[in-house]
N, CA, C and O atoms as a Tinker XYZ file with bonds, in Angstrom:
   460  protein
     1  N     32.903000    0.113000    0.524000    73     2
     2  CA    33.146000   -1.292000    0.705000    64     1     3
     3  C     32.477000   -2.103000   -0.398000    63     2     4     5
     4  O     33.027000   -3.115000   -0.832000    81     3
     5  N     31.297000   -1.680000   -0.864000    73     3     6
     6  CA    30.579000   -2.444000   -1.875000    64     5     7
     7  C     31.297000   -2.416000   -3.228000    63     6     8     9
     8  O     31.024000   -3.253000   -4.088000    81     7
     9  N     32.226000   -1.447000   -3.426000    73     7    10
    10  CA    32.975000   -1.396000   -4.679000    64     9    11
    11  C     33.949000   -2.571000   -4.786000    63    10    12    13
    12  O     34.334000   -2.964000   -5.887000    81    11
    13  N     34.344000   -3.124000   -3.647000    73    11    14
    14  CA    35.325000   -4.188000   -3.633000    64    13    15
    15  C     34.704000   -5.575000   -3.769000    63    14    16    17
    16  O     35.413000   -6.554000   -3.999000    81    15
    17  N     33.391000   -5.659000   -3.628000    73    15    18
    18  CA    32.711000   -6.949000   -3.740000    64    17    19
    19  C     32.468000   -7.296000   -5.209000    63    18    20    21
    20  O     32.193000   -6.410000   -6.018000    81    19
    21  N     32.567000   -8.568000   -5.551000    73    19    22
    22  CA    32.248000   -8.969000   -6.929000    64    21    23
    23  C     30.787000   -8.676000   -7.252000    63    22    24    25
    24  O     29.946000   -8.612000   -6.355000    81    23
    25  N     30.496000   -8.501000   -8.520000    73    23    26
    26  CA    29.160000   -8.145000   -8.988000    64    25    27
    27  C     28.115000   -9.171000   -8.539000    63    26    28    29
    28  O     27.016000   -8.790000   -8.135000    81    27
    29  N     28.442000  -10.463000   -8.602000    73    27    30
    30  CA    27.494000  -11.513000   -8.229000    64    29    31
    31  C     27.128000  -11.435000   -6.748000    63    30    32    33
    32  O     25.978000  -11.669000   -6.376000    81    31
    33  N     28.099000  -11.110000   -5.913000    73    31    34
    34  CA    27.856000  -11.013000   -4.476000    64    33    35
    35  C     26.959000   -9.812000   -4.186000    63    34    36    37
    36  O     26.027000   -9.916000   -3.388000    81    35
    37  N     27.235000   -8.659000   -4.834000    73    35    38
    38  CA    26.391000   -7.479000   -4.650000    64    37    39
    39  C     24.951000   -7.751000   -5.073000    63    38    40    41
    40  O     24.012000   -7.353000   -4.384000    81    39
    41  N     24.779000   -8.432000   -6.214000    73    39    42
    42  CA    23.427000   -8.758000   -6.688000    64    41    43
    43  C     22.723000   -9.713000   -5.729000    63    42    44    45
    44  O     21.524000   -9.580000   -5.484000    81    43
    45  N     23.471000  -10.682000   -5.183000    73    43    46
    46  CA    22.895000  -11.608000   -4.213000    64    45    47
    47  C     22.462000  -10.902000   -2.943000    63    46    48    49
    48  O     21.397000  -11.200000   -2.402000    81    47
    49  N     23.281000   -9.960000   -2.455000    73    47    50
    50  CA    22.926000   -9.192000   -1.265000    64    49    51
    51  C     21.685000   -8.332000   -1.503000    63    50    52    53
    52  O     20.816000   -8.232000   -0.637000    81    51
    53  N     21.611000   -7.720000   -2.669000    73    51    54
    54  CA    20.444000   -6.893000   -2.996000    64    53    55
    55  C     19.175000   -7.740000   -3.102000    63    54    56    57
    56  O     18.114000   -7.317000   -2.644000    81    55
    57  N     19.273000   -8.926000   -3.698000    73    55    58
    58  CA    18.121000   -9.829000   -3.800000    64    57    59
    59  C     17.660000  -10.286000   -2.412000    63    58    60    61
    60  O     16.459000  -10.371000   -2.155000    81    59
    61  N     18.603000  -10.579000   -1.524000    73    59    62
    62  CA    18.253000  -10.988000   -0.158000    64    61    63
    63  C     17.594000   -9.837000    0.594000    63    62    64    65
    64  O     16.654000  -10.055000    1.358000    81    63
    65  N     18.079000   -8.614000    0.385000    73    63    66
    66  CA    17.500000   -7.437000    1.031000    64    65    67
    67  C     16.053000   -7.230000    0.572000    63    66    68    69
    68  O     15.180000   -6.942000    1.392000    81    67
    69  N     15.793000   -7.374000   -0.734000    73    67    70
    70  CA    14.435000   -7.236000   -1.266000    64    69    71
    71  C     13.507000   -8.309000   -0.707000    63    70    72    73
    72  O     12.376000   -8.023000   -0.312000    81    71
    73  N     13.994000   -9.533000   -0.679000    73    71    74
    74  CA    13.193000  -10.649000   -0.172000    64    73    75
    75  C     12.819000  -10.422000    1.290000    63    74    76    77
    76  O     11.691000  -10.700000    1.698000    81    75
    77  N     13.762000   -9.920000    2.072000    73    75    78
    78  CA    13.530000   -9.667000    3.486000    64    77    79
    79  C     12.496000   -8.563000    3.692000    63    78    80    81
    80  O     11.628000   -8.690000    4.556000    81    79
    81  N     12.572000   -7.474000    2.908000    73    79    82
    82  CA    11.594000   -6.389000    3.027000    64    81    83
    83  C     10.197000   -6.855000    2.630000    63    82    84    85
    84  O      9.213000   -6.496000    3.278000    81    83
    85  N     10.110000   -7.658000    1.561000    73    83    86
    86  CA     8.809000   -8.144000    1.106000    64    85    87
    87  C      8.195000   -9.099000    2.123000    63    86    88    89
    88  O      6.976000   -9.130000    2.295000    81    87
    89  N      9.032000   -9.871000    2.788000    73    87    90
    90  CA     8.534000  -10.837000    3.771000    64    89    91
    91  C      7.977000  -10.131000    5.000000    63    90    92    93
    92  O      6.990000  -10.589000    5.575000    81    91
    93  N      8.588000   -9.028000    5.411000    73    91    94
    94  CA     8.163000   -8.303000    6.596000    64    93    95
    95  C      6.913000   -7.468000    6.356000    63    94    96    97
    96  O      6.154000   -7.213000    7.291000    81    95
    97  N      6.689000   -7.044000    5.127000    73    95    98
    98  CA     5.598000   -6.129000    4.832000    64    97    99
    99  C      4.247000   -6.828000    4.802000    63    98   100   101
   100  O      4.085000   -7.862000    4.153000    81    99
   101  N      3.273000   -6.251000    5.514000    73    99   102
   102  CA     1.895000   -6.760000    5.480000    64   101   103
   103  C      1.066000   -5.987000    4.467000    63   102   104   105
   104  O     -0.027000   -6.416000    4.098000    81   103
   105  N      1.585000   -4.843000    4.015000    73   103   106
   106  CA     0.827000   -3.992000    3.110000    64   105   107
   107  C      0.788000   -4.581000    1.709000    63   106   108   109
   108  O      1.798000   -5.059000    1.191000    81   107
   109  N     -0.392000   -4.538000    1.106000    73   107   110
   110  CA    -0.593000   -5.058000   -0.243000    64   109   111
   111  C     -1.405000   -4.052000   -1.042000    63   110   112   113
   112  O     -2.199000   -3.294000   -0.487000    81   111
   113  N     -1.195000   -4.056000   -2.356000    73   111   114
   114  CA    -2.027000   -3.275000   -3.260000    64   113   115
   115  C     -2.741000   -4.262000   -4.178000    63   114   116   117
   116  O     -2.132000   -5.192000   -4.707000    81   115
   117  N     -4.033000   -4.045000   -4.356000    73   115   118
   118  CA    -4.837000   -4.961000   -5.167000    64   117   119
   119  C     -5.394000   -4.215000   -6.369000    63   118   120   121
   120  O     -6.008000   -3.155000   -6.249000    81   119
   121  N     -5.153000   -4.817000   -7.547000    73   119   122
   122  CA    -5.657000   -4.280000   -8.807000    64   121   123
   123  C     -6.418000   -5.412000   -9.481000    63   122   124   125
   124  O     -5.811000   -6.342000  -10.013000    81   123
   125  N     -7.736000   -5.337000   -9.461000    73   123   126
   126  CA    -8.530000   -6.424000  -10.034000    64   125   127
   127  C     -8.276000   -7.715000   -9.277000    63   126   128   129
   128  O     -8.528000   -7.792000   -8.075000    81   127
   129  N     -7.769000   -8.744000   -9.983000    73   127   130
   130  CA    -7.467000  -10.036000   -9.360000    64   129   131
   131  C     -6.027000  -10.118000   -8.863000    63   130   132   133
   132  O     -5.687000  -11.040000   -8.121000    81   131
   133  N     -5.180000   -9.178000   -9.254000    73   131   134
   134  CA    -3.757000   -9.234000   -8.919000    64   133   135
   135  C     -3.484000   -8.514000   -7.599000    63   134   136   137
   136  O     -4.115000   -7.509000   -7.273000    81   135
   137  N     -2.517000   -9.064000   -6.847000    73   135   138
   138  CA    -2.091000   -8.475000   -5.584000    64   137   139
   139  C     -0.567000   -8.351000   -5.587000    63   138   140   141
   140  O      0.139000   -9.281000   -5.975000    81   139
   141  N     -0.069000   -7.191000   -5.151000    73   139   142
   142  CA     1.367000   -6.934000   -5.108000    64   141   143
   143  C      1.756000   -6.474000   -3.713000    63   142   144   145
   144  O      0.991000   -5.762000   -3.064000    81   143
   145  N      2.940000   -6.873000   -3.239000    73   143   146
   146  CA     3.452000   -6.481000   -1.927000    64   145   147
   147  C      4.047000   -5.085000   -1.998000    63   146   148   149
   148  O      4.843000   -4.783000   -2.887000    81   147
   149  N      3.656000   -4.235000   -1.053000    73   147   150
   150  CA     4.194000   -2.875000   -0.968000    64   149   151
   151  C      5.466000   -2.919000   -0.143000    63   150   152   153
   152  O      5.455000   -3.370000    1.002000    81   151
   153  N      6.567000   -2.449000   -0.724000    73   151   154
   154  CA     7.844000   -2.428000   -0.009000    64   153   155
   155  C      7.953000   -1.209000    0.907000    63   154   156   157
   156  O      8.392000   -1.326000    2.051000    81   155
   157  N      7.551000   -0.039000    0.403000    73   155   158
   158  CA     7.578000    1.193000    1.200000    64   157   159
   159  C      6.270000    1.933000    0.980000    63   158   160   161
   160  O      5.694000    1.889000   -0.107000    81   159
   161  N      5.794000    2.631000    2.045000    73   159   162
   162  CA     4.535000    3.367000    1.995000    64   161   163
   163  C      4.732000    4.689000    2.720000    63   162   164   165
   164  O      5.280000    4.704000    3.822000    81   163
   165  N      4.302000    5.791000    2.135000    73   163   166
   166  CA     4.388000    7.107000    2.766000    64   165   167
   167  C      3.143000    7.891000    2.391000    63   166   168   169
   168  O      2.281000    7.377000    1.678000    81   167
   169  N      3.037000    9.131000    2.861000    73   167   170
   170  CA     1.818000    9.933000    2.685000    64   169   171
   171  C      1.470000   10.204000    1.222000    63   170   172   173
   172  O      0.290000   10.260000    0.873000    81   171
   173  N      2.461000   10.372000    0.373000    73   171   174
   174  CA     2.208000   10.741000   -1.016000    64   173   175
   175  C      2.249000    9.557000   -1.977000    63   174   176   177
   176  O      1.994000    9.744000   -3.167000    81   175
   177  N      2.562000    8.334000   -1.505000    73   175   178
   178  CA     2.624000    7.200000   -2.426000    64   177   179
   179  C      3.190000    5.948000   -1.796000    63   178   180   181
   180  O      3.251000    5.814000   -0.574000    81   179
   181  N      3.608000    5.022000   -2.666000    73   179   182
   182  CA     4.177000    3.762000   -2.220000    64   181   183
   183  C      5.118000    3.233000   -3.288000    63   182   184   185
   184  O      5.152000    3.748000   -4.406000    81   183
   185  N      5.889000    2.197000   -2.939000    73   183   186
   186  CA     6.841000    1.598000   -3.867000    64   185   187
   187  C      6.661000    0.083000   -3.883000    63   186   188   189
   188  O      6.464000   -0.547000   -2.844000    81   187
   189  N      6.732000   -0.486000   -5.090000    73   187   190
   190  CA     6.671000   -1.929000   -5.294000    64   189   191
   191  C      7.982000   -2.389000   -5.897000    63   190   192   193
   192  O      8.765000   -1.579000   -6.393000    81   191
   193  N      8.221000   -3.698000   -5.854000    73   191   194
   194  CA     9.399000   -4.270000   -6.497000    64   193   195
   195  C      9.264000   -4.085000   -8.003000    63   194   196   197
   196  O      8.234000   -4.435000   -8.579000    81   195
   197  N     10.288000   -3.542000   -8.645000    73   195   198
   198  CA    10.224000   -3.221000  -10.069000    64   197   199
   199  C     10.101000   -4.465000  -10.943000    63   198   200   201
   200  O      9.539000   -4.392000  -12.036000    81   199
   201  N     10.616000   -5.606000  -10.485000    73   199   202
   202  CA    10.545000   -6.827000  -11.280000    64   201   203
   203  C      9.119000   -7.369000  -11.356000    63   202   204   205
   204  O      8.709000   -7.900000  -12.388000    81   203
   205  N      8.363000   -7.236000  -10.267000    73   203   206
   206  CA     7.010000   -7.785000  -10.199000    64   205   207
   207  C      5.949000   -6.802000  -10.670000    63   206   208   209
   208  O      4.916000   -7.210000  -11.202000    81   207
   209  N      6.194000   -5.520000  -10.479000    73   207   210
   210  CA     5.157000   -4.516000  -10.671000    64   209   211
   211  C      5.009000   -4.105000  -12.132000    63   210   212   213
   212  O      5.996000   -3.782000  -12.792000    81   211
   213  N      3.794000   -4.117000  -12.628000    73   211   214
   214  CA     3.546000   -3.573000  -13.958000    64   213   215
   215  C      3.421000   -2.056000  -13.874000    63   214   216   217
   216  O      3.526000   -1.490000  -12.786000    81   215
   217  N      3.203000   -1.406000  -14.978000    73   215   218
   218  CA     2.962000    0.031000  -15.001000    64   217   219
   219  C      1.526000    0.262000  -14.546000    63   218   220   221
   220  O      0.631000    0.425000  -15.375000    81   219
   221  N      1.303000    0.277000  -13.247000    73   219   222
   222  CA    -0.030000    0.483000  -12.710000    64   221   223
   223  C     -0.451000    1.932000  -12.899000    63   222   224   225
   224  O      0.363000    2.852000  -12.825000    81   223
   225  N     -1.743000    2.109000  -13.146000    73   223   226
   226  CA    -2.309000    3.440000  -13.280000    64   225   227
   227  C     -3.805000    3.310000  -13.051000    63   226   228   229
   228  O     -4.440000    2.400000  -13.586000    81   227
   229  N     -4.362000    4.194000  -12.276000    73   227   230
   230  CA    -5.794000    4.169000  -12.060000    64   229   231
   231  C     -6.164000    3.850000  -10.632000    63   230   232   233
   232  O     -5.430000    4.173000   -9.698000    81   231
   233  N     -7.317000    3.206000  -10.466000    73   231   234
   234  CA    -7.882000    2.955000   -9.152000    64   233   235
   235  C     -7.377000    1.637000   -8.581000    63   234   236   237
   236  O     -7.492000    0.598000   -9.230000    81   235
   237  N     -6.816000    1.670000   -7.363000    73   235   238
   238  CA    -6.316000    0.477000   -6.673000    64   237   239
   239  C     -6.797000    0.503000   -5.227000    63   238   240   241
   240  O     -7.189000    1.551000   -4.715000    81   239
   241  N     -6.765000   -0.662000   -4.571000    73   239   242
   242  CA    -7.114000   -0.773000   -3.160000    64   241   243
   243  C     -5.876000   -1.161000   -2.376000    63   242   244   245
   244  O     -5.107000   -2.019000   -2.809000    81   243
   245  N     -5.678000   -0.530000   -1.215000    73   243   246
   246  CA    -4.533000   -0.812000   -0.357000    64   245   247
   247  C     -5.039000   -1.552000    0.882000    63   246   248   249
   248  O     -5.995000   -1.121000    1.526000    81   247
   249  N     -4.385000   -2.670000    1.207000    73   247   250
   250  CA    -4.767000   -3.510000    2.340000    64   249   251
   251  C     -3.596000   -3.669000    3.301000    63   250   252   253
   252  O     -2.439000   -3.737000    2.885000    81   251
   253  N     -3.911000   -3.727000    4.592000    73   251   254
   254  CA    -2.951000   -4.090000    5.626000    64   253   255
   255  C     -3.402000   -5.443000    6.139000    63   254   256   257
   256  O     -4.283000   -5.525000    6.995000    81   255
   257  N     -2.805000   -6.502000    5.623000    73   255   258
   258  CA    -3.292000   -7.844000    5.906000    64   257   259
   259  C     -4.642000   -8.021000    5.244000    63   258   260   261
   260  O     -4.745000   -7.947000    4.020000    81   259
   261  N     -5.687000   -8.255000    6.039000    73   259   262
   262  CA    -7.037000   -8.398000    5.495000    64   261   263
   263  C     -7.855000   -7.115000    5.640000    63   262   264   265
   264  O     -8.969000   -7.031000    5.122000    81   263
   265  N     -7.318000   -6.124000    6.336000    73   263   266
   266  CA    -8.046000   -4.866000    6.585000    64   265   267
   267  C     -7.888000   -3.910000    5.413000    63   266   268   269
   268  O     -6.769000   -3.581000    5.022000    81   267
   269  N     -9.008000   -3.464000    4.853000    73   267   270
   270  CA    -8.996000   -2.509000    3.744000    64   269   271
   271  C     -8.663000   -1.132000    4.296000    63   270   272   273
   272  O     -9.428000   -0.579000    5.084000    81   271
   273  N     -7.524000   -0.572000    3.888000    73   271   274
   274  CA    -7.092000    0.723000    4.408000    64   273   275
   275  C     -7.624000    1.889000    3.595000    63   274   276   277
   276  O     -8.188000    2.834000    4.147000    81   275
   277  N     -7.441000    1.818000    2.261000    73   275   278
   278  CA    -7.849000    2.954000    1.445000    64   277   279
   279  C     -8.030000    2.541000   -0.010000    63   278   280   281
   280  O     -7.581000    1.484000   -0.452000    81   279
   281  N     -8.706000    3.422000   -0.727000    73   279   282
   282  CA    -8.843000    3.279000   -2.175000    64   281   283
   283  C     -8.137000    4.480000   -2.770000    63   282   284   285
   284  O     -8.379000    5.618000   -2.368000    81   283
   285  N     -7.248000    4.219000   -3.747000    73   283   286
   286  CA    -6.373000    5.269000   -4.248000    64   285   287
   287  C     -6.416000    5.357000   -5.768000    63   286   288   289
   288  O     -6.577000    4.352000   -6.461000    81   287
   289  N     -6.272000    6.557000   -6.261000    73   287   290
   290  CA    -6.067000    6.810000   -7.670000    64   289   291
   291  C     -4.578000    7.100000   -7.812000    63   290   292   293
   292  O     -4.079000    8.065000   -7.233000    81   291
   293  N     -3.860000    6.274000   -8.578000    73   291   294
   294  CA    -2.396000    6.377000   -8.618000    64   293   295
   295  C     -1.892000    6.578000  -10.036000    63   294   296   297
   296  O     -2.610000    6.369000  -11.014000    81   295
   297  N     -0.639000    6.989000  -10.113000    73   295   298
   298  CA     0.087000    7.089000  -11.373000    64   297   299
   299  C      1.523000    6.656000  -11.099000    63   298   300   301
   300  O      2.093000    6.988000  -10.060000    81   299
   301  N      2.110000    5.903000  -12.051000    73   299   302
   302  CA     3.499000    5.461000  -11.903000    64   301   303
   303  C      4.403000    6.673000  -12.044000    63   302   304   305
   304  O      4.281000    7.439000  -12.999000    81   303
   305  N      5.308000    6.843000  -11.096000    73   303   306
   306  CA     6.158000    8.022000  -11.066000    64   305   307
   307  C      7.522000    7.749000  -11.695000    63   306   308   309
   308  O      7.889000    8.379000  -12.687000    81   307
   309  N      8.274000    6.806000  -11.115000    73   307   310
   310  CA     9.620000    6.536000  -11.605000    64   309   311
   311  C     10.102000    5.196000  -11.081000    63   310   312   313
   312  O      9.519000    4.622000  -10.161000    81   311
   313  N     11.180000    4.707000  -11.684000    73   311   314
   314  CA    11.844000    3.520000  -11.170000    64   313   315
   315  C     13.112000    3.988000  -10.479000    63   314   316   317
   316  O     13.906000    4.738000  -11.047000    81   315
   317  N     13.291000    3.530000   -9.233000    73   315   318
   318  CA    14.415000    3.997000   -8.444000    64   317   319
   319  C     14.982000    2.838000   -7.632000    63   318   320   321
   320  O     14.296000    2.291000   -6.769000    81   319
   321  N     16.213000    2.467000   -7.900000    73   319   322
   322  CA    16.949000    1.433000   -7.147000    64   321   323
   323  C     16.171000    0.125000   -7.048000    63   322   324   325
   324  O     16.071000   -0.460000   -5.969000    81   323
   325  N     15.627000   -0.331000   -8.160000    73   323   326
   326  CA    14.927000   -1.605000   -8.175000    64   325   327
   327  C     13.494000   -1.540000   -7.669000    63   326   328   329
   328  O     12.837000   -2.572000   -7.532000    81   327
   329  N     13.005000   -0.334000   -7.390000    73   327   330
   330  CA    11.636000   -0.153000   -6.924000    64   329   331
   331  C     10.871000    0.699000   -7.931000    63   330   332   333
   332  O     11.419000    1.643000   -8.502000    81   331
   333  N      9.613000    0.364000   -8.143000    73   331   334
   334  CA     8.732000    1.187000   -8.957000    64   333   335
   335  C      7.938000    2.061000   -8.010000    63   334   336   337
   336  O      7.220000    1.551000   -7.151000    81   335
   337  N      8.057000    3.370000   -8.155000    73   335   338
   338  CA     7.436000    4.325000   -7.245000    64   337   339
   339  C      6.131000    4.830000   -7.861000    63   338   340   341
   340  O      6.091000    5.220000   -9.028000    81   339
   341  N      5.075000    4.816000   -7.064000    73   339   342
   342  CA     3.762000    5.289000   -7.483000    64   341   343
   343  C      3.339000    6.444000   -6.594000    63   342   344   345
   344  O      3.597000    6.425000   -5.390000    81   343
   345  N      2.696000    7.444000   -7.167000    73   343   346
   346  CA     2.223000    8.592000   -6.401000    64   345   347
   347  C      0.701000    8.613000   -6.402000    63   346   348   349
   348  O      0.059000    8.210000   -7.372000    81   347
   349  N      0.136000    9.091000   -5.296000    73   347   350
   350  CA    -1.312000    9.218000   -5.182000    64   349   351
   351  C     -1.776000   10.489000   -5.865000    63   350   352   353
   352  O     -1.199000   11.556000   -5.655000    81   351
   353  N     -2.808000   10.383000   -6.677000    73   351   354
   354  CA    -3.524000   11.563000   -7.143000    64   353   355
   355  C     -4.651000   11.850000   -6.153000    63   354   356   357
   356  O     -4.995000   13.002000   -5.890000    81   355
   357  N     -5.222000   10.754000   -5.606000    73   355   358
   358  CA    -6.281000   10.853000   -4.613000    64   357   359
   359  C     -6.208000    9.617000   -3.737000    63   358   360   361
   360  O     -5.976000    8.513000   -4.230000    81   359
   361  N     -6.407000    9.800000   -2.438000    73   359   362
   362  CA    -6.460000    8.668000   -1.510000    64   361   363
   363  C     -7.678000    8.848000   -0.608000    63   362   364   365
   364  O     -7.802000    9.859000    0.084000    81   363
   365  N     -8.573000    7.864000   -0.621000    73   363   366
   366  CA    -9.778000    7.898000    0.197000    64   365   367
   367  C     -9.674000    6.802000    1.248000    63   366   368   369
   368  O     -9.596000    5.620000    0.916000    81   367
   369  N     -9.672000    7.195000    2.502000    73   367   370
   370  CA    -9.575000    6.240000    3.598000    64   369   371
   371  C    -10.857000    5.415000    3.655000    63   370   372   373
   372  O    -11.960000    5.958000    3.589000    81   371
   373  N    -10.700000    4.100000    3.779000    73   371   374
   374  CA   -11.857000    3.198000    3.836000    64   373   375
   375  C    -12.495000    3.267000    5.220000    63   374   376   377
   376  O    -11.799000    3.272000    6.235000    81   375
   377  N    -13.821000    3.318000    5.251000    73   375   378
   378  CA   -14.565000    3.348000    6.508000    64   377   379
   379  C    -15.448000    2.105000    6.583000    63   378   380   381
   380  O    -15.905000    1.593000    5.561000    81   379
   381  N    -15.679000    1.630000    7.797000    73   379   382
   382  CA   -16.500000    0.433000    7.954000    64   381   383
   383  C    -17.977000    0.755000    8.144000    63   382   384   385
   384  O    -18.793000   -0.158000    8.274000    81   383
   385  N    -18.337000    2.051000    8.163000    73   383   386
   386  CA   -19.741000    2.435000    8.225000    64   385   387
   387  C    -19.955000    3.697000    7.394000    63   386   388   389
   388  O    -19.020000    4.459000    7.150000    81   387
   389  N    -21.174000    3.901000    6.974000    73   387   390
   390  CA   -21.502000    5.059000    6.144000    64   389   391
   391  C    -21.406000    6.341000    6.965000    63   390   392   393
   392  O    -21.699000    6.325000    8.161000    81   391
   393  N    -21.003000    7.447000    6.352000    73   391   394
   394  CA   -20.937000    8.705000    7.089000    64   393   395
   395  C    -22.338000    9.206000    7.433000    63   394   396   397
   396  O    -23.287000    8.980000    6.682000    81   395
   397  N    -22.460000    9.881000    8.563000    73   395   398
   398  CA   -23.743000   10.435000    8.986000    64   397   399
   399  C    -23.978000   11.767000    8.307000    63   398   400   401
   400  O    -23.034000   12.513000    8.048000    81   399
   401  N    -25.232000   12.070000    8.018000    73   399   402
   402  CA   -25.548000   13.357000    7.418000    64   401   403
   403  C    -26.176000   14.305000    8.445000    63   402   404   405
   404  O    -26.825000   15.286000    8.082000    81   403
   405  N    -25.973000   13.998000    9.729000    73   403   406
   406  CA   -26.450000   14.844000   10.796000    64   405   407
   407  C    -25.479000   14.708000   11.969000    63   406   408   409
   408  O    -24.679000   13.775000   12.025000    81   407
   409  N    -25.565000   15.656000   12.904000    73   407   410
   410  CA   -24.707000   15.610000   14.082000    64   409   411
   411  C    -25.342000   14.732000   15.137000    63   410   412   413
   412  O    -26.501000   14.927000   15.503000    81   411
   413  N    -24.589000   13.772000   15.624000    73   411   414
   414  CA   -25.095000   12.874000   16.662000    64   413   415
   415  C    -24.740000   13.470000   18.022000    63   414   416   417
   416  O    -23.580000   13.774000   18.299000    81   415
   417  N    -25.759000   13.631000   18.865000    73   415   418
   418  CA   -25.556000   14.179000   20.199000    64   417   419
   419  C    -24.832000   13.142000   21.058000    63   418   420   421
   420  O    -25.099000   11.945000   20.956000    81   419
   421  N    -23.921000   13.611000   21.900000    73   419   422
   422  CA   -23.203000   12.671000   22.753000    64   421   423
   423  C    -24.090000   12.115000   23.861000    63   422   424   425
   424  O    -23.748000   11.106000   24.477000    81   423
   425  N    -25.240000   12.768000   24.123000    73   423   426
   426  CA   -26.170000   12.309000   25.146000    64   425   427
   427  C    -27.363000   11.558000   24.560000    63   426   428   429
   428  O    -28.314000   11.264000   25.284000    81   427
   429  N    -27.333000   11.252000   23.308000    73   427   430
   430  CA   -28.446000   10.528000   22.659000    64   429   431
   431  C    -28.490000    9.089000   23.173000    63   430   432   433
   432  O    -27.451000    8.517000   23.502000    81   431
   433  N    -29.685000    8.502000   23.243000    73   431   434
   434  CA   -29.776000    7.126000   23.707000    64   433   435
   435  C    -29.143000    6.171000   22.716000    63   434   436   437
   436  O    -29.178000    6.395000   21.506000    81   435
   437  N    -28.570000    5.114000   23.237000    73   435   438
   438  CA   -27.918000    4.108000   22.395000    64   437   439
   439  C    -28.944000    3.195000   21.760000    63   438   440   441
   440  O    -28.817000    2.813000   20.597000    81   439
   441  N    -29.974000    2.843000   22.540000    73   439   442
   442  CA   -31.042000    1.973000   22.044000    64   441   443
   443  C    -32.351000    2.349000   22.725000    63   442   444   445
   444  O    -32.362000    3.008000   23.765000    81   443
   445  N    -33.445000    1.921000   22.123000    73   443   446
   446  CA   -34.748000    2.164000   22.711000    64   445   447
   447  C    -35.244000    0.904000   23.403000    63   446   448   449
   448  O    -35.052000   -0.207000   22.909000    81   447
   449  N    -35.888000    1.091000   24.558000    73   447   450
   450  CA   -36.425000   -0.035000   25.313000    64   449   451
   451  C    -37.889000   -0.211000   24.918000    63   450   452   453
   452  O    -38.683000    0.726000   25.002000    81   451
   453  N    -38.232000   -1.418000   24.491000    73   451   454
   454  CA   -39.604000   -1.715000   24.102000    64   453   455
   455  C    -40.492000   -1.879000   25.310000    63   454   456   457
   456  O    -39.998000   -2.004000   26.430000    81   455
   457  N    -41.799000   -1.880000   25.103000    73   455   458
   458  CA   -42.746000   -2.023000   26.221000    64   457   459
   459  C    -42.958000   -3.437000   26.601000    63   458   460
   460  O    -43.725000   -3.721000   27.522000    81   459
């Protein structure tokens, strides 16, 4: 059916589809001061709009709204259907507290009562 539509109409539909996906997505990638909307996200990488996205490479931070999800080492993979695809070399999940270097007993006291 899309073969029968004029070129301008197809381009308009594709632009509206991109705008709609970007509006729905809460996921963002932050590189220094710049922030880009993630259109698609999966275990091995993510995709950004090819028009907005530069050739990113290196360390980036991924956010879901204001929540820091992970810090990733990425490399630009390919451009596919108007999207720039990036692959993870390493992804470290962000934690809100430091990891423990000992095993915490499940029966340990939560707090100490003073005298």
